[in-house]
C-alpha positions in Angstrom: 0.1 -0.1 0.0 1.3 3.5 -1.0 0.7 6.8 0.2 -2.0 7.4 -2.0 -3.9 4.3 -0.8 -3.3 5.2 2.7 -4.6 9.0 2.3 -7.8 7.6 0.2 -8.4 5.0 2.9 -8.2 7.9 5.6 -10.8 9.7 3.8 -13.1 7.0 3.7 -12.2 5.6 7.7 -12.7 9.3 8.7 -16.0 9.2 7.7 -16.9 6.0 9.1 -15.6 7.2 12.5 -17.9 10.3 12.3 -20.9 8.3 11.6 -20.1 6.1 14.5 -19.8 8.9 17.0 -23.1 10.4 15.8 -24.8 7.1 15.3 -26.7 7.7 18.8 -27.4 11.3 18.1 -30.9 12.7 17.7 -31.5 15.8 15.5 -31.9 17.5 19.0 -28.6 16.2 20.1 -26.9 17.8 16.9 -27.8 21.3 18.3 -26.3 20.9 21.7 -23.2 22.9 22.4 -20.5 21.6 24.6 -20.1 25.1 26.2 -21.6 28.6 25.5 -20.0 29.9 22.2 -18.7 26.4 20.8 -20.2 25.1 17.6 -22.7 22.4 17.8 -22.3 19.4 15.9 -25.1 20.2 13.2 -23.1 23.2 12.2 -19.9 21.6 12.4 -20.9 18.6 10.1 -22.6 21.3 7.7 -19.2 23.3 7.5 -17.3 20.1 6.4 -19.9 19.4 3.8 -19.6 22.7 2.5 -15.6 22.7 2.5 -15.7 19.2 1.0 -18.3 20.1 -1.7 -16.0 23.2 -2.4 -12.9 20.8 -2.5 -14.8 18.5 -5.3 -15.4 21.3 -7.3 -12.0 23.0 -7.2 -10.0 19.7 -7.7 -12.4 18.3 -10.3 -13.4 15.5 -8.0 -16.4 14.0 -10.1 -19.6 13.0 -8.0 -19.4 15.7 -5.5 -23.0 16.7 -3.9 -25.2 19.5 -5.2 -25.8 21.2 -2.3 -29.3 22.5 -1.4 -30.4 25.9 -2.1 -29.0 28.3 0.6 -26.6 25.8 2.3 -23.7 28.4 2.3 -25.7 30.7 4.5 -27.0 28.0 6.7 -23.3 26.9 7.4 -21.6 30.1 7.1 -19.8 31.8 10.0 -22.8 33.9 10.7 -25.0 31.0 11.3 -22.9 29.3 13.7 -24.4 31.2 16.6 -28.1 29.9 15.9 -29.9 27.3 17.7 -33.0 27.1 15.5 -33.3 23.4 14.0 -35.4 25.0 11.2 -32.2 26.7 9.9 -30.4 23.5 9.6 -30.5 20.2 7.8 -31.3 17.1 9.6 -28.4 14.6 10.4 -29.3 12.2 8.1 -29.3 14.8 5.4 -26.0 16.2 6.4 -24.6 12.5 6.6 -25.9 11.8 3.0 -24.2 14.6 1.4 -21.0 13.8 3.1 -21.0 10.4 1.9 -20.9 11.8 -1.5 -18.1 14.2 -0.6 -16.3 11.0 0.8 -16.8 8.9 -2.2 -15.8 11.8 -4.9 -12.6 12.8 -2.8 -11.5 9.3 -2.0 -11.6 8.4 -5.9 -9.9 11.8 -6.6 -7.2 11.0 -4.2 -6.9 7.3 -6.0 -6.5 9.1 -9.3 -3.4 10.9 -8.2 0.1 9.7 -9.4 3.1 10.2 -7.1 4.1 13.0 -9.5 0.7 14.6 -9.0 1.2 14.9 -5.4 4.0 17.7 -5.7 1.7 19.8 -8.1 0.8 23.4 -6.8 -2.8 24.0 -5.6 -5.0 26.6 -7.1 -6.3 29.5 -5.1 -7.6 29.8 -2.5 -6.2 26.5 -1.1 -2.6 27.4 -2.3 -2.1 29.7 0.5 -2.6 27.0 3.4 -2.2 23.9 1.1 0.8 24.5 -1.5 0.5 21.1 -3.1 -2.0 18.6 -4.0 -0.8 16.3 -1.2 -1.7 18.7 1.3 -5.1 18.9 -0.1 -5.5 15.2 -0.3 -4.6 15.1 3.5 -6.7 18.1 4.4 -10.2 16.1 4.4 -9.3 13.5 7.0 -7.3 16.0 9.2 -10.1 18.2 9.2 -12.6 15.7 10.0 -10.5 14.2 12.6 -10.3 17.8 14.3 -14.0 18.2 14.5 -14.3 14.8 15.5 -12.6 15.7 18.7 -15.1 18.3 19.0 -18.1 15.6 18.8 -16.2 13.7 21.4 -16.8 16.6 23.9 -20.5 16.8 22.9 -20.9 13.3 23.4 -19.5 13.6 26.8 -21.8 16.8 27.8 -24.6 14.5 26.5 -23.6 11.8 28.8 -23.2 9.2 26.0 -21.1 6.1 26.0 -17.5 6.9 25.4 -16.3 5.5 22.1 -12.7 4.1 21.7 
């Protein structure tokens, strides 16, 4: 297994881990904040979907989702403070969209050659991910960061600790 296979596998496994951590969340649980001012899981997952859909578009990853009308407004920085369930998608809807980004991004990573990994990234990613290799590892790394935040919400809700 080469580096490309490892990263593509991590794209898929990071989604599986996220689904495991959210499996026993209700839609109401998705709106619980671990502390005042922190983002709830619904906003965090929507944020991930938005970033990943944009990544699919910018990298030419076929199969990325067509986001619902107004998705960017629902999951932009200005909406992060909202606790109104009517302003957000349901957990199952978010995970269905993330399944699409996962499949598209894993296929895109698999399509890269070792030479491709060193190619420069187009703007705006170039400011923090200078190469395609950096973009490839961004998805699982970004998900893992938010997964840690979901762990804190699980504890706040008194749910079983995983792993």
